[in-house]
C-alpha positions in Angstrom: 109.7 162.6 90.4 106.9 165.0 89.5 104.7 164.4 86.5 102.6 167.0 84.8 99.0 166.2 84.3 97.2 167.7 81.3 94.7 170.2 82.3 91.5 170.8 80.4 91.0 174.5 79.6 88.4 176.4 81.6 86.0 176.2 78.7 83.0 174.0 78.9 82.6 170.9 76.7 80.8 171.6 73.4 77.1 171.3 73.4 76.1 168.3 71.2 72.7 169.9 70.5 74.5 172.6 68.5 76.1 170.2 66.0 74.2 169.1 62.9 73.9 165.3 62.6 75.0 164.0 59.2 73.3 161.2 57.4 75.4 158.0 57.3 77.9 158.1 54.4 77.2 161.7 53.6 80.8 162.6 54.0 81.9 160.1 51.3 82.7 161.2 47.8 80.0 160.9 45.2 80.3 158.8 42.1 82.6 160.4 39.6 84.2 162.8 42.1 87.2 160.7 42.6 88.4 160.5 39.0 91.9 161.6 38.1 90.6 164.9 36.8 89.0 165.7 40.2 91.7 164.5 42.5 94.3 167.0 43.5 97.8 165.8 44.5 100.3 167.7 46.6 103.7 167.8 44.9 106.9 169.7 45.1 108.0 171.4 41.9 110.8 173.8 40.8 109.7 176.6 38.6 111.6 179.6 37.2 111.1 182.6 39.5 109.8 184.8 36.6 107.2 182.1 35.7 106.0 181.9 39.4 105.9 185.7 39.7 103.8 185.9 36.5 101.1 183.6 37.8 101.2 185.2 41.3 100.8 188.6 39.8 97.8 187.4 37.8 96.3 185.8 40.9 96.7 189.0 42.9 94.1 190.8 40.8 90.5 191.0 42.0 88.4 188.0 41.0 91.4 186.0 39.7 91.9 182.3 40.3 94.7 181.1 42.6 98.0 180.8 40.9 98.1 177.0 41.3 94.7 176.8 39.6 95.9 178.9 36.7 99.0 176.8 36.2 96.8 173.6 36.4 94.5 175.1 33.7 97.5 175.9 31.4 98.8 172.4 31.8 95.4 170.8 31.2 94.9 172.9 28.0 98.3 171.7 26.8 97.6 168.0 27.4 94.1 168.3 25.8 95.6 169.9 22.7 94.0 173.3 23.2 97.3 175.1 23.2 97.7 177.5 20.4 101.2 177.4 18.9 101.7 180.7 17.0 104.8 179.5 15.2 103.0 176.4 13.8 100.1 178.6 12.7 102.4 181.0 10.8 103.7 178.1 8.8 100.3 176.6 8.1 99.2 177.7 4.6 95.6 176.8 5.2 95.5 179.0 8.3 97.1 181.9 6.4 94.6 181.6 3.5 91.7 181.5 6.0 93.1 184.7 7.8 93.5 186.4 4.4 90.0 185.5 3.4 88.6 186.8 6.7 90.6 190.1 6.5 89.3 190.6 3.0 85.7 190.1 4.2 86.2 192.6 7.1 88.1 195.3 5.2 86.1 198.1 3.6 85.7 198.1 -0.1 88.3 200.5 -1.6 88.1 202.0 -5.0 91.3 202.5 -6.7 92.0 206.0 -8.0 
């Protein structure tokens, strides 16, 4: 019975002088870097195709963040209460009065004829 032996490729072994020596423990996470906010977790999730395409289209533009990062930012804004709910604002009398006051300040003075 013949056995195959593993052959090392024809390239020479790496030169240890070309590698940078790291200080002991330098590869470990710094304090505060391992909190839940800074820890990414790989999951599997089902999204509607149009939702995924929306974020991928935004991500395809120059200088845009990756689509996963954009989705993460939207979710974070929601859990931190930064989400703006337009329907709730329309029903909020204080908001409507504040908008009316601001519009009045910005509109030019009209003289009635």
